[in-house]
N, C-alpha and C positions, 0 to 999 in steps of 0.2 A: 351288650347295649343293642337295642332294637334299630332296625332301619326305619328312618323317619316316613317313607312311604308306605311301609306296611303298619305304622302306628295309627291309633284311632284318630288323632290329629291330621295325619298326612292323608288318610283316606277321605277325610271330610274336605280338605283343601283340594285335593285331586278332583273330587265330584263336583265341587263348587266351579273350579276353572277348567273343566273337562273340554269345553268348546274351544279354548284358546291355547291349550297346552302343546297341541301338535303344530301350531303355526310358526313359521320361521320369523326372525326379527325383522321387522319392517325397515325398509330402505328409507334414508332421510330425503325429504323433499328438496327440490332446487332451491326452494326459499330459505330453508334452513339446513344448509349442509353441514356435514360432520366437520369438527373443529380438528385442524392439524395437530398431530402430536406435540410439535413445538409449541403451540398455543395452549395446549393442555398442560404441558409442563410449566409453563409461566404461570399459569393460574394457580397451580397446586404447589408451586415452589415455596420453600420455607420463608417466613417473614418473622420480623422482629416484632414479637408479641408484647414485649415490654418495653415502653419507650423509656430511654434513657439508661438502658441496662448495659450497654457497651460503655457509656461514659462513666457509669458506676465502677465497672470493673477496671478501667483504665486508672481511675481516681485511686482505688484501693491498691493497685500496683504501684502508683506514684507513692503512695503513703509508706509501703513497705520499704522503698529505696530511700527513704529520707534520712539524712545524716546531719549531725550538728556541724555548724561553721567552725572550721579549725583557725584558731588565731596564728597568724604568721610571725615568725621570728623576726627580729630586728634586721638580721643580715638578708632575709628573704624579702622583707620589705624594702629594703635598700636596693636590692638587685632587681626587684620589679620596678622602682622608681627610675633606676639608671636606664634600664631597657625602655621604659615608657618615654623618657627623653630622647631616646634614639629613634624612636618610631616616627615616621612621617606619613603624612597622607598619600595613599597610593602603594605604599609597601606591603609586602605580603608577610602574614605572620599567623602563629598559632597559639591561642590562649586556652588556659584551662581556668573556669570561674565558678563561683559558687552562685546558683539561682535559688532564691529563697522562696518557700512556701509561703504564699500570702494569706493562707487559710489558717495558719498557726502563728500564734505571737508568743512563742516560747523563748526562752533565754537559756543557752544561745540559741540563735535562730534555726531553724530546721530547713532543710532543702536537698538539692543534690548538685553535684560537681559535673559541669558539662565542659566538652571541648569544642571549639569552633576554629576552623582554619579559614582564611579568605584574604581579602584585600581591605585595607584600612580606608574608610571613606570620610571619616571625620573623627578628629580629636578634639574634645571639648575640655579645656583646661580649668575654665569657670565652673561648670557644673560637674567636672571630673567625669566625664563619660567617654567611652571609646566605642565607635561604630565600626563594625566589620561586616562586610558583604561576601557572601559565598557564591554570588551570582543569581541566587534565587530569592534569598532572604536576607535582610540586614538585621544584625543582632546588636542591641544596645547594651553595653556592660559598664557597670560602675566601677571606677578604680578601686573603691573598697572591697569589691567582690573578686577581684583578680587573685589567682592563686599561682599563676604560672605563665610565663611569656616565652615563646620559641621563636626566635628570628631565623630566617633561612641563613644558611652559611655562604 
């Protein structure tokens, strides 16, 4: 492979710009100072080129983890009912419940099982809802979706 400077094209370019090739790089003016390295890094840092890409990936992961809702046995349903009757507002507990995926209308319903621990803030026996707060978020759980209740000893 030949050296670019010694090629025909290289000699033409060298002849064309001979008057400025030997000059040093000009210093920036005080009006337009060089940007600090941190500023340059911010400009050229990676960005999300595709809007919604992260959400799509998260949704695909969600879909991979979907499981059908398990029907509880009579004994388990009775055990949950008894434990629910013992739960009072302000008591601490841990529950495992089924969170249905609203995008699918399959039978049996598809979703994931979640576990939440916290303080009971509300028990609504009319609408059959249990509200648990972990200090940051409140989780509303339907009685029908409960799979397990753990009361502290």
